[in-house]
N, C-alpha and C positions, 0 to 999 in steps of 0.2 A: 290933439296933443298926445304925447306918448306916456307910457308907464315905465319909469326908470328906477333902476337899482343903483345906488351910489355905494361903492365899496372903498372905504378910505379909513385907515387907522388913526390918522390925525384928526382929533375932534373938531378943531377950528376949521380945517380944510373941508371936512365932511359937512359941517353946517353951512359953509359958504357955497359949496357945490349944490347942496340940496335947495338952499334958498334961491340961488340963481335959476335953477331949473323950475322951481315952483312959480317964481315970478313970471316966467315965460309961459306958464299954463300947463306944465307937465305934472303928472302925479308921481310922487317920489317916495321910495322907502330907502332906508340907509342901513348899512352894516359896517361894523368896525373891524371885522376880521374874516378869514376864509370860512371858518365853520358857520358863523352867523350868515355869511353870504350864501352858502349852499342851502341853508334852511329857507332863507328869503326867496331864493330863485325857485325853489320847489313849491313854495306856498303861493307866490304872486305871479310867476311866469312873466317877468317883465319883458318889455319890448327891447329896451336898451340897458346894458350894464356898463356903468362907468367904473372901471377897475384900476385901482392903484396897485402896481406890481409889488411894492415893498410892504407886504403885510407881515405882522409878527408871528402868526400861527400857521402860515401856509405859503407855498411857493406860487406866486401869481401866474407863472407860466404853466404850472401843472393844474391850476384851477380852471384855465380856459377850456380844455376839452371836457372836463367834468361838468362845467356849466352848460356847455353846448349839448352834452348828452341829456341833461335835465330839461333844457329848454331849447330845442333844435332851431327854432326860428329867431331866437334872440340875437341881437347884434352887440358885440363886445367892443367897447372903446377903452383902450388902456391909457393911463396917465403915467408918465415917467419923467425923471429928472433929466437935465440937459446932458449929463454924462452917461446916460443909459440908453441912447438912441439905438445902439446895436441890440440891446435887450428888447426894445420895442419892435425891431424887425423880427426877432425871434417870436415875439408875441403874435405878429401878423401871420407868421408861418404856422403858429399853433391854432389859428382860427379867429383871432381878433380882426375887426374890420377897419380900425383906424387907431391912431395914437395921438395924444396931445402931450406937449412938453411943458413941464412946470418952469416958471409960473404960467399958468394957462391964461389964455385971452378969452374974455367973456363972449364976445361976438363969435369967435371961432368955435367955442364950445357949443353955443346954441345952434349954429348952423350945422355942425356935425351931428348933434343929437337929433335935431329935427329930420335931417336927411336919413339917418339910420332908422328912426321910428317910422318914417314913411315907407321905407323899403320893407320893413317888417309887415306893415299893414298890407302892402301889395302881395307879399309872399303868403300871408295868411289867407287872403282872398283867393289866390291861386290854389293853395293846398286844400281849402275847404271846397272850392268849386270842383276839384278833381275827384271828390268823393262820389260824385254822381252828377246827374243832370241838374240837380237842385243845389242852390247855394244854401247850406243849412245855417251857418252861423255857429257861434260858440256858446250861445246862451243855454241855460238849463231848460227853457221852454222848448227850444228846437231839439235838444237831446231827447226830450220826451216824445216829440213828434217822430223823430227818427226811429226810436225804439218801437213805437206802435206800428209804424209802417212795416218794419222788418218782420215783426211777428205776424201781422195780417197777411203778408206776402206768401207765407208758408201754407195758407189755407185758401185754395184757388177760388172757391165759390162763396166765401163769407162776405156778406154785404158790409159796406162802410158808409157811415154818415159823416161828412165833413162840414163843420160849422165855422163861422168866422165872419168878420166884417168884410165889406167889399174891398177887393184889392189885396187880400192877405195871401193869395196864392192857392186857392182851393183846387182849381184845375191842374195847376202845376203839381200839387201833391198827389192828385189822382193819377196823373201820368207817371209820376215817380213810382207809385205802387205798381202800376202796370209794368214798368221797366224792371222793378225788383222781382216781381212774380214771373216775368218772362213767359206769359202764356203764348200758345201758338197762334191765337187769333189776334185781331186788331184792337186798337183803342178807338171807340166810337163816342164822340161827345154830342150831347143834345142840350140845347138851352131851352128849358121848358117855358121861360118867360118870353122868348122871342117868337114862338110859334103860336098862332091863335088857338084857343082851346079846342075848337071844333075840328081843327086839322091835326092836332098833336097825336091823337090816337092812330091816325093813318101813318104819320111820320114814324111813330114807334113800332107799330105792329104790321104795317103794310096793308094792302087791300087787294081784293080780287077785281077782275074786270067787271064793270057795271055795278059796283057796290054803291056808287053814288054818282050824281051828275058830274061828268068830266073824268070819271075813272075809265079810261079807254083801254087800259091794259093792266095786267097783274103787276103789282109792285111789291118788292120785298121791303120790309121796314128796317129801321135801324137796330132793333133788337135782334132781328135775324142776321144782320150783317156783323153783329158783335159776337157771334157764336165762337166759343172757345177763347174769347178775349175779354175786354172790359167795356161795359156800358156806363158812361158818365152822364148822370142826370143833373145838370146844373140848375139852380133855382127851382128845386123840386117843390118848394112851398107854393109855387104858382100853379101847380097842376090842379085841375078841377076834380071835384069829388068822384064823379062817375069813373073817370079814368084812373083815379087812385085805387079803386076796387079792382080794376083789371091788372094794374101793376102789382098789387098784392098777390093776386092769384099766380101771376108769372113767377114772383119771388118764391112762392111756396112750392110750386110744381115744376117750374122751368118749362111750362107749356103755355101756348096762347093760340088764338085764332086770328087770322087776318080779318080786317073789316070786310064783312060780306062773305067770309069763308066758312066752309064746313069741315075742313080738315085741320085737326089739331097739329101744331108744329112744336117740336121740342128744341130748345136752345139752352146750352149750358154756358153761362158767362157770369162774371162777377159784376155786380151792380154797385157803383159808387155814386151816392147822392150828395148834393151840396146845397147849402142854403145860408143866407145871411139873416134869415128871419127866425123868430122864436117859435119853433114847431110845437112846443108844449103849450104855449099860450094859444096858438091856433087850434090845438086839440080841444082846449077848454072852451073855445068859442065855436066849436063845431066846424071849423074850416079845414081841418086835416084829420084824417082817420087815425085813431089811436092804434089799431091793429097794424096799419102800414108803418106807422112811426116805429113801433117796437120791432117790426121785421127789418126795417132799414137800419135801425140803430143797434144792431148786434154789437158793433164796435163803433164808438163815436170818437172822432178826432176833432178837437177844438183848436183851431189855429190862432195863435196870439196875434194881436195887433202889433204893428211895428213899434209903437210907442212903449209897448210892454217889454221889449227886448232892445233897449237903446244901445247896448254894447255891440250889437250886430250891425248897426246902421253904417258906420264908416267902412268896415271891411266889406259889407255888401255893396256899398257905393263903388269901391274900387273894382270889385268883381263885375258889376254892371257896366262900368266905364269901359272895361276891356271888351265886353260883349258888344256894346254899342259901337265902339271904334271899329271892331271887326266887321260888323254888319253894315255900317255906313261908309266905310273906307276912310274915316277920319283918323288923324293922328291922335294917339292916346295922350291925354293931358291929365296931370295930377291935380289934386285938390290943394288949395292953399290952406294953411292952418286956420284962417278965419272961415273959409268955406266948410272945413270939417266941423268947426264949432257951430256953424249955422245949421248943418245937417243934424248934428246931435241935439240941438235945442228945439228943433221943429217937432210938432206933435203928430204930423203925418195922418191927417184924417182920411186920405186916400190910400194909405198904407204903401205896399211895395209898388203898386201901379203908379202912384204919385211920385215916388222916389225915382223910378225909371224915367218918367216923363220929364222931371226937372233936370236929371242928369243928361238926357238926350238933348234937351234944349241948350244946356250949358256947353255941351261938347260941340254942337253945331253953330251956335251963335256967338260963343265967346271968342275973343281975339288974343288974349294974353296966353303966355306959356302955362300959367297956373289958372285953374278955375277959381274965380272969386265969388264972394257971396252975391254980388249983383247979377252974376250969370245964372244963378239958381232961381232968382225971382221968388223968394220965399219970405213970408212974414215970420219972424222968430218970436214964438209965443211962450216957449218953455221957461225963460227966465222969470216970468211974472207969476208969482204964486197965486193960488186960488184965494178967494175971499176967506178971511179968517186965518190964513196960514201965517205963522210967525217966522220972520226972516232973521233968525238968530242962530249963529253957528253953535254956541254953547248948548242951547236947548236941543238942537238937532243931534249933536253929539251925545248928549245925555240920553235921549230917547233911543238912539242906536245902541248905546251900551246896555241899556235896560232890556232891549229886545235881542240881545246877542248878535248885533250887527246883521240881523236878517232884514233886508231892505223892505220886503213886502209888509212885514208886521210893523216896522217903524213908520212906513208911509201911512198905514191905516190909522195909527195913533195920532199922527200929525195932521191927518185929514187932507193929504196931498197925494197926487199921482206918483207912481214909482219913478217915472221919467224925470219929474221935477226934483225929487229927492236925490236921484243919481246925479243930476246936473249940479245941485248944491254941494254934494259930497266932493265932486271933482273940483268945483270952484274953491271950496274952503279947505281942500286937502284933508277931508275927514276919512281916515283909514283906520282899520282895526289894528291895534298894537301888535307887532310881530312877536310870535313865539312859536316853537316847534309844533304845538298841539292845536294851533288855531288855523282857521281858513280865511279866505277872502270873503268880504261881504257877499251875501247871497240874497236871492229874491228879486 
């Protein structure tokens, strides 16, 4: 559902419009005049603005370009009286997307608002996807990731340790760092868990002819191939202890010997290591070298799970749908409102990989023009609160107010995951009261 701003000076009409949209599942903020509307659009960045042109403190036509300057992706739908259709046409020329004539029809209103909200989500996915090869999303968590990568890219040999659950995009981030740094050498990925321990040293560092049975000729290792580029060590926690010592020496000196070799080889490349395991716990158990950990973790990048940034799920889904349609030659299909709710409510244990899997399935097997929840084949578990959680809007609002509307802190007090709290906030329309010096809920 969309995030809507209703701008209407008539209090009765304003309440009716807001109630109609909320009943349909939209999040709504309301303003009674032009100045209040500009404050609200700057604070909330709504997807759709429902604008009455007859405001007491502002010219509705002049407001439109100002609103679009503040929120370029927003869609403005104007409301006008029957004798002001010509004015509505002027509003379309000023940048509005649609107009409704009073008295407005409920069904027409909801169709127009949903269509415009959907078009904003598609535009957001396109705009965010154009920032690079990675779909970042608009969450604070991904802003942090982007900032770290940008800084590390300026230091070509600084190692990076990427942590996160399976499917959160660790290799994607490593490739994005390589793209941002633009080294002359290649990106070389190695899955340490996929290569048997006794063979991994040869894969990494190469070997000389006759170094072991079957070594019929000299072979350059993946470290050597990564010269002046990026070496990505996925699942580094699965590397055996003896090889960890050799990797540490390479990180310190940028030199190594091939297996069975006598000539030291120098290679200068960035090493990005990734794991979904707790390396500090492994260090305590003697399963991972502490000196290697501290050498790899000069900078650590922790990728959030998808459930920790629910605001990114639907825009990311549209971004992925375009990619999948292009790759498979299928016609691009949009998500139905119910499908969007299903995506937002799922906890995504498989993270981004699971999301792409479900979307590809839906695009290939679905038959309707819109993707429906059944096409996704997901069990929606987010609406059910954890044991002990109190399903009371008043209590949730009170805790949010006491915690300054910081979602992370409120969720900890309530004993619920953040994605569950965000779901309830949207369902019960729990939003921070608008004022010029306040921000949207964070966390």
